[in-house]
C-alpha positions as a LaTeX table, in Angstrom:
\begin{tabular}{lrrr}
\hline
Residue & $x$ (\AA) & $y$ (\AA) & $z$ (\AA) \\
\hline
Met1 & 17.56 & $-16.05$ & 35.55 \\
Arg2 & 20.13 & $-13.65$ & 36.95 \\
Arg3 & 20.50 & $-10.02$ & 35.98 \\
Val4 & 23.37 & $-8.86$ & 33.80 \\
Arg5 & 23.72 & $-5.07$ & 33.86 \\
Gly6 & 19.97 & $-4.59$ & 34.07 \\
Arg7 & 16.82 & $-6.49$ & 33.31 \\
Val8 & 16.61 & $-8.79$ & 30.31 \\
Arg9 & 13.21 & $-8.68$ & 28.58 \\
His10 & 11.45 & $-9.84$ & 25.44 \\
Leu11 & 13.52 & $-12.87$ & 24.59 \\
Val12 & 13.12 & $-13.72$ & 20.92 \\
Pro13 & 14.27 & $-16.85$ & 19.09 \\
Val14 & 17.56 & $-16.86$ & 17.19 \\
Asp15 & 18.25 & $-20.01$ & 15.23 \\
Arg16 & 21.97 & $-20.71$ & 14.88 \\
Arg17 & 21.58 & $-23.96$ & 12.96 \\
Thr18 & 22.96 & $-24.22$ & 9.47 \\
Asp19 & 19.90 & $-25.95$ & 8.06 \\
Gly20 & 16.21 & $-26.42$ & 8.71 \\
Ala21 & 13.46 & $-23.90$ & 9.36 \\
Glu22 & 14.27 & $-20.22$ & 9.65 \\
Asp23 & 11.97 & $-19.41$ & 12.55 \\
Gly24 & 14.27 & $-20.94$ & 15.15 \\
His25 & 11.63 & $-23.13$ & 16.80 \\
Ala26 & 12.93 & $-26.55$ & 15.80 \\
Glu27 & 15.14 & $-28.62$ & 18.08 \\
Gly28 & 18.86 & $-28.12$ & 17.88 \\
Ala29 & 21.26 & $-25.32$ & 18.69 \\
Thr30 & 18.52 & $-22.74$ & 19.04 \\
Glu31 & 19.11 & $-19.80$ & 21.37 \\
Phe32 & 17.12 & $-16.89$ & 22.71 \\
Ala33 & 18.53 & $-13.39$ & 22.58 \\
Cys34 & 17.27 & $-10.21$ & 24.14 \\
Gly35 & 15.07 & $-8.30$ & 21.71 \\
Asp36 & 15.25 & $-5.18$ & 23.88 \\
Cys37 & 18.89 & $-4.20$ & 23.28 \\
Thr38 & 19.31 & $-0.48$ & 22.83 \\
Asn39 & 22.95 & 0.14 & 23.67 \\
Ala40 & 25.81 & $-0.31$ & 21.21 \\
Leu41 & 27.35 & $-2.95$ & 23.49 \\
Asn42 & 24.52 & $-4.47$ & 25.48 \\
Val43 & 24.81 & $-7.73$ & 27.36 \\
Cys44 & 22.15 & $-10.33$ & 26.58 \\
Leu45 & 21.52 & $-13.63$ & 28.25 \\
Val46 & 21.76 & $-16.44$ & 25.77 \\
Arg47 & 20.44 & $-19.91$ & 26.38 \\
Thr48 & 21.67 & $-22.63$ & 24.07 \\
Phe49 & 19.31 & $-25.58$ & 24.35 \\
Asn50 & 21.83 & $-28.25$ & 23.51 \\
Thr51 & 24.09 & $-27.12$ & 26.38 \\
Asn52 & 21.39 & $-25.79$ & 28.75 \\
Val53 & 23.80 & $-23.06$ & 29.91 \\
Tyr54 & 23.17 & $-19.34$ & 30.41 \\
Glu55 & 25.95 & $-17.05$ & 29.33 \\
Pro56 & 26.33 & $-13.31$ & 28.68 \\
Arg57 & 26.80 & $-12.16$ & 25.12 \\
Tyr58 & 27.87 & $-8.75$ & 23.88 \\
Asp59 & 25.84 & $-7.64$ & 20.89 \\
Ala60 & 26.55 & $-4.51$ & 18.86 \\
Ala61 & 22.81 & $-4.13$ & 18.45 \\
Met62 & 22.59 & $-0.70$ & 16.93 \\
Gly63 & 25.34 & $-1.47$ & 14.43 \\
His64 & 23.27 & $-4.39$ & 13.20 \\
Arg65 & 20.68 & $-2.08$ & 11.66 \\
Glu66 & 23.10 & $-0.67$ & 9.09 \\
Asp67 & 24.79 & $-4.03$ & 8.59 \\
Leu68 & 21.42 & $-5.62$ & 7.83 \\
Leu69 & 20.50 & $-2.88$ & 5.37 \\
Glu70 & 23.79 & $-3.17$ & 3.47 \\
Gly71 & 23.59 & $-6.96$ & 3.47 \\
Ala72 & 20.01 & $-6.87$ & 2.19 \\
Lys73 & 21.02 & $-4.52$ & $-0.62$ \\
Arg74 & 23.76 & $-6.88$ & $-1.75$ \\
Cys75 & 21.38 & $-9.85$ & $-1.60$ \\
Leu76 & 18.77 & $-7.99$ & $-3.66$ \\
Leu77 & 21.26 & $-7.15$ & $-6.39$ \\
Glu78 & 22.47 & $-10.74$ & $-6.51$ \\
Lys79 & 19.25 & $-12.72$ & $-6.02$ \\
Gly80 & 16.26 & $-10.38$ & $-6.22$ \\
Phe81 & 13.30 & $-10.25$ & $-3.85$ \\
Val82 & 11.81 & $-13.73$ & $-4.16$ \\
Arg83 & 15.04 & $-15.74$ & $-3.92$ \\
Thr84 & 16.51 & $-13.79$ & $-0.99$ \\
Thr85 & 15.98 & $-15.51$ & 2.37 \\
Ala86 & 16.46 & $-14.22$ & 5.90 \\
Arg87 & 19.45 & $-16.55$ & 6.22 \\
Asp88 & 21.02 & $-15.01$ & 3.11 \\
Ile89 & 20.80 & $-11.57$ & 4.68 \\
Val90 & 22.17 & $-12.78$ & 8.02 \\
Arg91 & 25.06 & $-14.53$ & 6.30 \\
Glu92 & 25.83 & $-11.48$ & 4.15 \\
Ser93 & 25.59 & $-9.00$ & 7.03 \\
Gly94 & 27.24 & $-11.04$ & 9.77 \\
Thr95 & 24.28 & $-10.50$ & 12.11 \\
Asn96 & 21.55 & $-12.83$ & 13.43 \\
Leu97 & 17.94 & $-13.62$ & 12.64 \\
Ala98 & 16.58 & $-11.90$ & 15.75 \\
Ser99 & 18.09 & $-8.58$ & 14.69 \\
Ile100 & 15.94 & $-8.53$ & 11.53 \\
Gly101 & 12.73 & $-8.60$ & 13.54 \\
Tyr102 & 14.05 & $-6.19$ & 16.15 \\
His103 & 15.24 & $-3.51$ & 13.72 \\
Tyr104 & 12.85 & $-3.90$ & 10.78 \\
Gly105 & 9.93 & $-6.03$ & 11.91 \\
Ser106 & 10.30 & $-8.62$ & 9.15 \\
Lys107 & 12.51 & $-9.74$ & 6.30 \\
Asp108 & 10.16 & $-8.26$ & 3.69 \\
Ala109 & 10.09 & $-4.88$ & 5.42 \\
Leu110 & 13.89 & $-4.92$ & 5.41 \\
Leu111 & 13.99 & $-5.81$ & 1.70 \\
Ala112 & 11.61 & $-2.97$ & 0.91 \\
Gln113 & 13.80 & $-0.52$ & 2.81 \\
Ala114 & 16.88 & $-1.88$ & 1.06 \\
Tyr115 & 15.26 & $-1.28$ & $-2.34$ \\
Val116 & 14.30 & 2.28 & $-1.37$ \\
Ser117 & 17.89 & 2.86 & $-0.25$ \\
Leu118 & 19.19 & 1.63 & $-3.62$ \\
Val119 & 16.87 & 4.03 & $-5.43$ \\
Glu120 & 17.88 & 6.93 & $-3.20$ \\
Ala121 & 21.52 & 6.24 & $-4.05$ \\
Met122 & 20.66 & 7.05 & $-7.67$ \\
Gly123 & 20.04 & 10.68 & $-6.75$ \\
Asp124 & 23.45 & 11.93 & $-7.86$ \\
Ala125 & 23.11 & 10.16 & $-11.20$ \\
Phe126 & 19.68 & 11.71 & $-11.77$ \\
Glu127 & 21.15 & 15.15 & $-11.18$ \\
Gly128 & 24.01 & 14.59 & $-13.60$ \\
Glu129 & 26.86 & 13.05 & $-11.68$ \\
Gly130 & 30.14 & 14.05 & $-13.31$ \\
Gln131 & 28.69 & 17.40 & $-14.32$ \\
Gly132 & 29.07 & 19.04 & $-10.94$ \\
Gly133 & 25.54 & 18.08 & $-9.98$ \\
Glu134 & 24.14 & 20.72 & $-12.32$ \\
Ile135 & 21.07 & 20.05 & $-14.43$ \\
Ser136 & 20.93 & 22.00 & $-17.67$ \\
Gly137 & 17.82 & 23.77 & $-18.91$ \\
Ala138 & 15.44 & 26.11 & $-17.18$ \\
Pro139 & 13.07 & 24.48 & $-14.65$ \\
Gly140 & 9.96 & 23.23 & $-16.42$ \\
Ser141 & 11.47 & 23.55 & $-19.89$ \\
Leu142 & 11.70 & 20.84 & $-22.52$ \\
Asp143 & 15.50 & 21.10 & $-22.32$ \\
Arg144 & 15.33 & 20.34 & $-18.63$ \\
Phe145 & 12.93 & 17.46 & $-19.30$ \\
Glu146 & 15.32 & 15.93 & $-21.81$ \\
Asn147 & 18.38 & 16.40 & $-19.61$ \\
Val148 & 16.86 & 14.81 & $-16.51$ \\
Trp149 & 15.34 & 11.85 & $-18.34$ \\
Ser150 & 18.60 & 11.32 & $-20.18$ \\
Asn151 & 20.33 & 11.00 & $-16.80$ \\
Ile152 & 17.67 & 8.61 & $-15.52$ \\
Ile153 & 17.74 & 6.44 & $-18.63$ \\
Ala154 & 21.54 & 6.23 & $-18.35$ \\
Thr155 & 21.08 & 4.30 & $-15.09$ \\
Met156 & 18.84 & 1.82 & $-16.92$ \\
Arg157 & 21.47 & 1.17 & $-19.59$ \\
Glu158 & 23.96 & $-0.16$ & $-17.05$ \\
Pro159 & 24.55 & $-3.94$ & $-17.01$ \\
Gly160 & 22.69 & $-5.58$ & $-14.12$ \\
Ser161 & 20.67 & $-2.44$ & $-13.51$ \\
Met162 & 18.86 & $-2.47$ & $-10.16$ \\
Trp163 & 15.67 & $-1.34$ & $-11.93$ \\
Arg164 & 14.94 & $-4.95$ & $-12.86$ \\
Leu165 & 13.88 & $-5.36$ & $-9.23$ \\
Ser166 & 10.90 & $-3.11$ & $-9.92$ \\
Met167 & 9.72 & $-5.46$ & $-12.62$ \\
Glu168 & 10.06 & $-8.39$ & $-10.22$ \\
Ile169 & 7.62 & $-6.66$ & $-7.88$ \\
Val170 & 5.21 & $-5.97$ & $-10.74$ \\
Ala171 & 5.35 & $-9.57$ & $-11.95$ \\
Met172 & 5.53 & $-11.39$ & $-8.62$ \\
Gly173 & 3.99 & $-8.94$ & $-6.17$ \\
Asp174 & 1.37 & $-11.48$ & $-5.08$ \\
Gln175 & 4.17 & $-13.54$ & $-3.56$ \\
Leu176 & 5.53 & $-10.48$ & $-1.76$ \\
Pro177 & 2.50 & $-8.65$ & $-0.36$ \\
Glu178 & 4.40 & $-6.93$ & 2.44 \\
Val179 & 7.17 & $-5.72$ & 0.14 \\
Arg180 & 4.57 & $-4.42$ & $-2.30$ \\
Arg181 & 2.68 & $-2.64$ & 0.48 \\
His182 & 5.82 & $-0.82$ & 1.63 \\
Leu183 & 6.81 & 0.16 & $-1.91$ \\
Val184 & 3.33 & 1.46 & $-2.74$ \\
Leu185 & 3.79 & 3.94 & 0.10 \\
Ala186 & 7.28 & 4.81 & $-1.16$ \\
Gln187 & 5.94 & 5.68 & $-4.63$ \\
Arg188 & 4.42 & 8.88 & $-3.32$ \\
Asp189 & 7.79 & 10.01 & $-2.01$ \\
Ala190 & 9.33 & 9.11 & $-5.37$ \\
Gly191 & 6.90 & 11.41 & $-7.17$ \\
Arg192 & 7.60 & 14.20 & $-4.71$ \\
Gly193 & 11.33 & 13.79 & $-5.31$ \\
Leu194 & 11.08 & 13.84 & $-9.12$ \\
Ile195 & 9.15 & 17.12 & $-9.26$ \\
Pro196 & 12.02 & 19.42 & $-8.13$ \\
Leu197 & 14.41 & 17.68 & $-10.51$ \\
Leu198 & 12.25 & 18.67 & $-13.46$ \\
Met199 & 10.45 & 21.76 & $-12.23$ \\
Gly200 & 12.95 & 23.27 & $-9.81$ \\
Gly201 & 12.40 & 24.23 & $-6.19$ \\
Arg202 & 12.78 & 22.20 & $-3.02$ \\
Glu203 & 11.27 & 18.81 & $-2.31$ \\
Glu204 & 9.88 & 19.92 & 1.05 \\
Asp205 & 7.95 & 22.73 & $-0.67$ \\
Val206 & 6.11 & 20.49 & $-3.14$ \\
Pro207 & 2.36 & 20.61 & $-2.31$ \\
Asp208 & 0.36 & 17.42 & $-1.99$ \\
Glu209 & $-1.80$ & 18.45 & $-4.97$ \\
Ser210 & 1.28 & 18.41 & $-7.20$ \\
Val211 & 2.37 & 15.04 & $-5.83$ \\
Asp212 & $-1.05$ & 13.60 & $-6.74$ \\
Thr213 & $-0.94$ & 14.95 & $-10.29$ \\
Leu214 & 2.48 & 15.84 & $-11.63$ \\
Gly215 & 4.24 & 13.42 & $-9.29$ \\
Lys216 & 2.06 & 10.53 & $-10.44$ \\
Phe217 & 2.65 & 11.52 & $-14.06$ \\
Tyr218 & 6.42 & 11.31 & $-13.57$ \\
Val219 & 6.21 & 8.01 & $-11.63$ \\
Thr220 & 4.06 & 6.52 & $-14.39$ \\
Leu221 & 6.59 & 7.63 & $-16.99$ \\
Met222 & 9.39 & 6.19 & $-14.88$ \\
Thr223 & 7.63 & 2.85 & $-14.46$ \\
Gly224 & 6.99 & 2.60 & $-18.19$ \\
Leu225 & 10.62 & 3.34 & $-18.97$ \\
Ile226 & 11.81 & 0.71 & $-16.50$ \\
Ala227 & 9.50 & $-1.85$ & $-18.10$ \\
Gln228 & 10.65 & $-1.08$ & $-21.64$ \\
Trp229 & 14.34 & $-0.93$ & $-20.80$ \\
Thr230 & 14.07 & $-4.21$ & $-18.90$ \\
Phe231 & 12.03 & $-5.94$ & $-21.63$ \\
Asp232 & 13.88 & $-4.76$ & $-24.75$ \\
Pro233 & 16.74 & $-2.26$ & $-24.35$ \\
Glu234 & 17.33 & $-2.12$ & $-28.12$ \\
Thr235 & 13.94 & $-0.55$ & $-28.84$ \\
Ala236 & 13.37 & 1.28 & $-25.54$ \\
Pro237 & 12.81 & 5.05 & $-25.93$ \\
Thr238 & 15.56 & 7.60 & $-25.50$ \\
Ala239 & 15.23 & 10.93 & $-23.72$ \\
Glu240 & 15.27 & 12.68 & $-27.10$ \\
Gln241 & 12.32 & 10.61 & $-28.32$ \\
Leu242 & 10.37 & 11.22 & $-25.12$ \\
Thr243 & 10.99 & 14.95 & $-25.39$ \\
Glu244 & 9.89 & 15.08 & $-29.00$ \\
Gly245 & 6.75 & 13.16 & $-28.12$ \\
Leu246 & 5.99 & 15.62 & $-25.31$ \\
Arg247 & 6.68 & 18.53 & $-27.65$ \\
Gln248 & 4.10 & 17.24 & $-30.11$ \\
Val249 & 1.53 & 16.76 & $-27.33$ \\
Val250 & 2.07 & 20.30 & $-26.03$ \\
Thr251 & 2.00 & 21.81 & $-29.51$ \\
Glu252 & $-1.24$ & 20.06 & $-30.45$ \\
Ala253 & $-2.89$ & 20.85 & $-27.11$ \\
Thr254 & $-1.92$ & 24.53 & $-27.46$ \\
Arg255 & $-3.21$ & 24.71 & $-31.01$ \\
Arg256 & $-6.61$ & 23.30 & $-30.00$ \\
Thr257 & $-7.04$ & 25.54 & $-26.97$ \\
\hline
\end{tabular}
């Protein structure tokens, strides 16, 4: 094998067939591409078995990472976790199967990252998009609690809400162990991010003790809301009802102290 602008290492299978297995090991127009590309326009040697010819290929490797993420997000919104295949993502992103393993390690790791990215994109809505990003109510107050949860619930009211994907993980997590494992780790970050929204301050200043208590409380509330709004939007609680329920809990707890 000759050199093309440097050494070619770690050849990984890329299946270019339109049908059959996704791992690229079956006979047919299967090729091997360099899994060690680090430059935006790196030259890889490609061997196509049905022609037995080596040829250089330019691959915008680093651009594939973002393309894959955006393609995976679109696939998730259309098909969900279980029905999305690696080929769906490749087709949607205009990349190749090898780039999934190179950039993300696996299809499920990519899907988990795509879901996290979709959630992160909700940040503006949580903070009151259309209201200058301002959240009303003093930090830690019931007014603030109602305002923030009203913003969050508004995202659950939208047709085709992405939150249904959370329920897919809850219901079918056994079929997606790697996705579930990644999202379990992401839950901690979610709790850390919710605390400043409701209590004020900066996310980076939230202590771990608060993440393990208050953060888990907010994530549990969030998960319950997602479940109820997915199951029966007509009877799911509003922010006003949640706030009144919290008010009664606080009042009773204060009275008994």
